[in-house]
C-alpha positions in Angstrom: 112.3 93.0 101.9 110.8 95.7 104.1 107.1 95.7 104.3 106.7 99.4 103.3 108.7 98.7 100.1 106.8 95.4 99.4 103.5 97.3 99.6 104.8 99.8 97.1 106.4 97.3 94.7 103.3 95.1 94.6 101.0 98.1 94.0 98.9 97.4 97.0 99.6 101.0 98.0 100.6 103.6 95.5 103.8 105.0 97.1 106.3 104.0 99.8 105.4 107.2 101.8 101.7 106.2 101.8 102.7 102.7 102.9 104.8 104.2 105.8 101.9 106.4 106.9 99.5 103.5 106.8 101.9 101.4 108.9 102.4 104.3 111.4 98.6 104.6 111.7 98.3 100.9 112.6 96.4 100.1 109.3 98.9 97.3 108.4 99.3 93.9 110.1 102.0 91.3 109.4 101.2 87.8 110.5 98.5 89.0 112.9 100.5 91.7 114.7 101.0 95.4 113.9 103.8 96.0 111.5 106.7 98.4 111.6 108.0 99.9 108.4 111.2 97.9 108.8 109.4 94.6 109.3 110.6 91.9 107.0 108.3 90.2 104.5 109.0 86.6 103.7 107.3 83.9 101.5 104.2 82.8 103.3 103.7 86.0 105.3 100.1 87.2 105.7 99.6 90.9 105.3 96.3 92.6 106.3 95.9 96.3 105.4 93.2 98.9 105.4 93.5 100.9 102.1 92.8 104.6 101.9 89.3 103.9 100.5 88.5 101.9 103.7 88.6 98.4 102.3 90.5 95.8 104.3 92.5 93.5 102.1 94.4 90.4 103.3 97.0 88.8 101.1 99.5 86.0 101.3 103.0 86.6 100.0 104.0 84.1 97.3 107.2 85.6 96.1 109.5 88.3 97.4 111.1 90.3 94.5 114.9 90.7 94.4 114.7 94.2 93.0 112.7 97.4 93.7 111.3 97.4 90.2 108.6 95.0 89.1 106.5 95.3 86.0 102.8 95.9 86.4 101.9 92.6 84.7 104.2 90.6 87.2 103.0 92.3 90.4 100.0 90.0 90.9 102.2 87.0 90.8 103.9 88.2 94.1 100.8 87.6 96.3 97.4 86.1 96.4 94.4 87.8 97.8 92.9 85.8 100.7 90.1 88.2 101.7 88.6 91.6 100.8 86.2 93.3 103.2 84.8 96.6 101.9 82.8 97.5 104.9 85.6 98.5 107.3 85.4 102.1 108.7 88.0 104.5 107.3 90.8 105.6 109.6 
């Protein structure tokens, strides 16, 4: 699954366009390197992103959904939060 779609499906970012803009601005890393919107997310991938509120969140992918629609209650089972740093400067 593309990283921009994964960020939207999991609710880490609200929309796919916001995810694409964040990726374009360099605010998203996949496995330690800057991501492209078309980068593929796999089980075990580590995603680090700076959210619009300025907090840096690092997550590990536990499951990649087969569909573009995931219920809100099931979203948190797709990843685990490794680290949250709320003192990162906003982009």
